[in-house]
C-alpha positions as a printed Julia matrix, in Angstrom:
82×3 Matrix{Float64}:
 -13.65  30.4   -6.45
 -13.06  27.05  -7.94
 -15.7   24.3   -7.65
 -13.13  21.9   -6.16
 -13.46  20.81  -2.59
 -10.27  19.46  -1.18
 -10.2   17.49   2.07
  -6.93  17.31   4.02
  -6.19  14.27   6.3
  -3.46  14.64   8.85
  -2.25  13.67  12.28
  -2.47  16.22  15.08
   1.37  16.31  15.15
   1.26  17.88  11.65
  -1.55  20.37  12.32
   0.58  23.49  11.65
   1.67  22.12   8.24
  -1.95  21.06   7.47
  -3.34  24.45   8.26
  -0.68  26.23   6.22
  -1.43  23.95   3.32
  -5.14  24.63   3.69
  -4.57  28.44   3.72
  -2.31  28.17   0.65
  -4.94  26.19  -1.25
  -7.62  28.65  -0.25
  -5.51  31.49  -1.61
  -5.44  29.59  -4.96
  -9.24  29.48  -4.96
  -9.9   25.97  -3.63
 -12.55  25.2   -1.07
 -10.69  23.33   1.61
 -12.27  20.96   4.13
 -10.07  20.58   7.17
 -11.42  19.93  10.66
  -9.35  22.6   12.46
 -10.88  25.32  10.2
 -14.35  23.89   9.56
 -15.56  21.55  12.3
 -18.47  22.65  14.48
 -17.93  22.56  18.22
 -20.44  19.75  18.81
 -19.44  17.76  15.76
 -17.16  14.79  16.07
 -14.06  14.58  13.96
 -15.24  11.25  12.48
 -18.63  12.62  11.42
 -16.95  15.71   9.94
 -14.5   13.52   8.05
 -17.15  11.15   6.67
 -19.31  14.07   5.49
 -16.29  15.91   3.95
 -15.19  12.72   2.1
 -18.59  12.47   0.4
 -18.36  16.12  -0.65
 -14.74  16.46  -1.61
 -13.53  16.16  -5.21
  -9.89  15.76  -4.14
  -7.98  14.44  -1.09
  -4.6   15.22   0.39
  -3.31  13.01   3.02
  -0.18  14.23   4.98
   1.55  10.97   5.54
   3.8   10.98   8.53
   4.93   8.26  10.75
   2.62   9.48  13.41
  -0.37   9.43  11.05
   0.34   5.93   9.69
   0.74   4.58  13.25
  -2.51   6.31  14.52
  -5.55   4.17  15.25
  -7.75   6.39  12.95
  -5.48   6.1    9.94
  -7.07   3.04   8.35
 -10.58   4.33   9.06
  -9.91   7.65   7.49
  -8.11   6.13   4.49
 -11.11   3.79   3.9
 -13.43   6.82   3.94
 -11.26   8.61   1.4
 -11.24   5.58  -0.91
 -14.94   4.87  -0.89
């Protein structure tokens, strides 16, 4: 297993693509942080994303029109860039 944690940011409209990407990266030995595969039932998406951003060595953002137009886009992008 590689030591690299990768976080994937995406819009729910792109969830199938994001999950497939996560699975593909895991098959290559990466530790992938994606809410659909790792979030706890009582954990909010925002708290998961903030914690994952502080842990991840790499970030992948699936930019789609839906993601860029979403209210959480700027907040998630800011978390990634901190």
